[in-house]
Structure formats: structure tokens, C-alpha cells
C-alpha positions in Angstrom: 181.5 -252.2 -39.1 183.2 -251.7 -42.5 186.7 -251.2 -43.8 187.0 -249.8 -47.4 189.6 -248.5 -49.7 187.4 -246.0 -51.6 190.0 -244.8 -54.2 189.1 -241.2 -53.5 185.5 -241.9 -54.5 186.3 -243.0 -58.0 184.5 -246.2 -59.3 185.8 -248.6 -61.8 184.2 -246.5 -64.5 186.5 -243.7 -63.7 183.8 -241.4 -62.4 183.6 -239.7 -59.0 180.4 -241.2 -57.4 180.2 -240.6 -53.6 176.5 -241.7 -53.7 177.6 -245.1 -54.7 180.2 -245.3 -52.0 177.7 -244.1 -49.4 175.2 -246.8 -50.5 177.8 -249.4 -49.8 178.6 -248.0 -46.3 175.1 -247.0 -45.2 174.1 -249.0 -42.1 177.6 -249.4 -40.6 178.2 -247.9 -37.2 182.0 -247.6 -37.6 183.8 -247.2 -40.9 187.6 -247.4 -41.6 188.5 -245.7 -44.9 191.7 -245.9 -47.0 192.6 -243.6 -49.9 190.6 -240.6 -48.6 191.3 -237.2 -50.1 190.5 -233.7 -48.9 191.0 -231.7 -52.0 193.2 -233.4 -54.6 193.0 -231.9 -58.1 192.0 -235.3 -59.5 188.4 -234.8 -58.3 188.2 -231.1 -58.8 189.4 -230.1 -55.4 186.4 -231.5 -53.5 186.7 -232.6 -49.9 185.7 -236.1 -50.5 185.7 -237.1 -46.9 183.5 -234.3 -45.7 181.1 -234.9 -48.6 180.9 -238.6 -47.9 180.5 -238.0 -44.1 177.7 -235.7 -44.8 175.9 -238.3 -46.9 176.3 -240.8 -44.1 175.6 -238.4 -41.2 178.7 -239.5 -39.4 181.5 -237.5 -37.8 185.0 -238.4 -38.7 188.7 -238.2 -37.7 191.2 -237.9 -40.5 194.9 -238.6 -40.6 197.2 -237.6 -43.5 199.5 -240.1 -45.0 201.0 -239.2 -48.4 200.4 -235.5 -48.0 198.1 -233.3 -45.9 195.1 -233.9 -48.1 195.4 -237.7 -48.7 195.2 -240.4 -46.1 192.9 -242.5 -43.9 189.9 -241.9 -41.7 187.5 -243.3 -39.1 183.8 -242.5 -39.1 181.6 -243.5 -36.2 178.1 -243.2 -34.9 179.5 -243.6 -31.4 181.1 -240.7 -29.6 184.7 -240.6 -30.7 187.8 -238.8 -29.7 190.9 -238.4 -31.7 193.8 -240.3 -30.2 197.1 -240.6 -32.0 198.6 -240.9 -35.5 201.9 -242.5 -36.3 203.7 -241.9 -39.6 205.1 -245.2 -40.9 208.6 -245.6 -42.2 208.6 -245.8 -46.0 211.1 -248.6 -46.4 211.5 -247.7 -50.0 207.8 -247.4 -50.8 206.9 -244.4 -53.0 203.7 -243.5 -51.1 203.5 -242.3 -47.5 201.6 -244.3 -44.9 200.3 -243.9 -41.3 198.4 -245.5 -38.5 195.5 -243.7 -36.9 194.2 -244.6 -33.5 190.8 -243.3 -32.2 188.8 -244.2 -29.1 185.0 -244.9 -29.2 182.7 -244.5 -26.3 180.3 -247.5 -26.4 178.1 -246.3 -23.6 180.5 -246.6 -20.7 183.0 -249.0 -22.4 185.8 -247.9 -24.6 186.9 -249.5 -27.9 190.3 -248.6 -29.5 190.2 -248.5 -33.3 193.2 -248.3 -35.6 192.9 -247.5 -39.3 195.9 -247.9 -41.7 196.9 -248.5 -45.3 200.2 -250.3 -45.7 202.3 -249.3 -48.7 204.7 -252.1 -49.7 208.1 -251.3 -51.2 208.4 -252.3 -54.9 208.2 -256.1 -55.2 208.1 -256.7 -51.5 205.7 -257.4 -48.7 205.1 -254.5 -46.3 206.3 -256.6 -43.3 208.2 -253.7 -41.7 205.2 -251.4 -41.7 203.0 -254.2 -40.4 205.3 -254.6 -37.5 205.2 -250.9 -36.8 201.4 -250.8 -36.9 201.0 -253.8 -34.7 203.3 -252.3 -32.1 201.5 -248.9 -32.3 198.1 -250.5 -32.0 199.1 -252.5 -28.9 200.5 -249.4 -27.2 197.4 -247.3 -28.2 194.9 -249.9 -27.0 196.8 -250.3 -23.7 194.6 -253.3 -22.7 191.4 -252.0 -24.1 189.4 -254.0 -26.7 190.9 -253.2 -30.1 189.8 -253.3 -33.8 192.5 -252.8 -36.5 191.7 -252.7 -40.2 192.3 -251.3 -43.6 193.9 -252.0 -46.9 197.0 -253.9 -45.7 198.3 -254.9 -49.2 199.2 -258.3 -47.9 197.5 -261.7 -48.1 196.9 -264.2 -45.3 199.9 -266.4 -46.0 202.4 -263.5 -46.3 204.9 -262.3 -43.7 203.2 -258.9 -43.1 200.0 -260.6 -42.2 201.8 -262.8 -39.7 203.1 -259.6 -37.9 199.5 -259.0 -36.7 198.8 -262.5 -35.5 202.2 -262.6 -33.9 201.2 -259.5 -31.9 198.3 -261.5 -30.5 195.5 -260.2 -32.8 192.8 -262.4 -34.2 191.9 -262.4 -37.9 188.3 -261.3 -37.7 187.6 -262.3 -41.4 188.9 -265.9 -41.1 185.4 -267.5 -40.8 184.4 -266.2 -44.3 187.7 -267.0 -46.1 188.3 -267.0 -49.0 187.1 -263.4 -48.9 188.7 -261.9 -51.9 188.6 -258.1 -52.1 190.7 -257.0 -55.1 190.2 -256.1 -57.9 186.6 -255.3 -57.4 185.4 -256.6 -60.8 187.3 -259.9 -60.6 188.4 -260.4 -57.0 191.4 -262.7 -56.8 193.3 -261.5 -53.7 192.4 -260.7 -50.1 194.4 -257.6 -49.2 191.8 -255.8 -47.0 191.6 -257.1 -43.5 190.2 -256.6 -40.0 191.9 -257.8 -36.8 190.5 -257.8 -33.3 191.9 -258.4 -29.9 191.2 -261.7 -28.2 187.7 -261.9 -26.7 186.0 -259.9 -29.4 184.0 -262.0 -31.8 183.1 -261.3 -35.4 180.1 -262.5 -37.4 178.1 -261.5 -40.5 181.4 -261.2 -42.4 181.0 -260.2 -46.0 182.7 -258.5 -49.0 179.7 -257.0 -50.8 180.1 -256.8 -54.6 180.3 -253.3 -55.9 182.2 -251.3 -58.4 182.2 -248.1 -56.4 186.0 -248.5 -56.0 188.7 -250.8 -57.3 188.5 -252.7 -53.9 185.5 -254.4 -52.3 184.6 -253.3 -48.8 184.6 -255.8 -45.9 181.7 -255.6 -43.5 181.2 -257.4 -40.2 179.6 -257.2 -36.8 182.0 -257.1 -33.9 180.7 -258.1 -30.4 182.6 -257.2 -27.2 182.7 -259.8 -24.4 
């Protein structure tokens, strides 16, 4: 599994390079993406998500956040059905945000997956949005195993991070901390996270070094009980 803010496919060199992004993600069975676009003028109007999914050979579910062509996505090699999306309250943030819930069929067992990208108000922690996402995820999972992840724009000691643990979720990346993910060329903060419901275990946790985006991806193996 991987969670990655891909910055619309633009690397630190300012070039659109979906092959570089695909190399980072190849081998993952489930991918949670932030900052995905479907035709922004910045990249010439390309559908970055469709092009990347084609390179990976993975179907996807997309949810708009800031506008109809920019948001978050889940890609999966497992059968997947679209579930729900919840627009998050801005709380003064300039960019829109949402939470996307999809359900994966793992051969007779279901896994709920929630992808999001929190947008903090200027100078503040995105604690209100974190609470909204945690509540949405709990309702969507409805007792099923759950994985929640994305660019949460909060660090492990911040109030927004605590909203997820307060909701009963487990920090899947904790065994590898410090696992700094931003900025990609000199990682100093961990703002990309994955949480799981109790009973799920995570191992092989990594943040592979790459300059395919301004964030590093986080990768891990999640095992159901």
C-alpha cells in the first residue's frame, strides 16, 4: 500500500513526469493519492490520473476537492466499488478538501479505505477537518477493517493528529518514526500519514526517497487479522 501527494505529477525540477511517479508506486496493490488533477491548464489539460492509472494498470475512484478536476483518488488491484465522498468544511482554508471512502473486496472480506488531504486554515492546524474525517471514516467503515491515509498537513504531536487516535485509529507508521516526508529534497516534517483500525498490523513501513513530487510517498504492508 502507498499514500502519496503527487503534486499533479510535477517533480521538484518543475517538470511533469508521470513515469517517475509510476516508478515510485509500481508494486503497490492499493494507492491513495493527493493533489490529483483531471485537466488543469498547468499541465496542458492532461488527465493526470487516467494517464498514471494506465501506466500502473490499476482502476481508480476519484473525488473532487478544490474543483471538479482536482482532488484525491484511490487506485486498487483488488475489486473496488465507489462508496461515499464528504466535502469538508473549509474553516477559513483557501483550498477545498474532501474525504473519499471506497470498499475493496479482498476475496470475500471487505476493507474500507478513506483517502483525504486536509487543508489547514492560515497559521492553524487542520483540527476541525481532522475531526470531520475521523467521524466520516468511522461511519463509512461501520465495523469493517479500515485504512485511512493521505497528506494530513499535521505532525504527530499536533491536535489534528490526535483527532484520529482519539477516534480509536492506530498510527500505522509509528514503528518507523521519525518518517519525515516533506519537503522531498530535505525531509524535515512528517505530514503524510496512514491510520488503521485496531487489529490491522503494518510492517515494511518506508518513505522512499524520490524527487517525483515535493512530498515523499509512504509505503507499507497492511495485514488483516
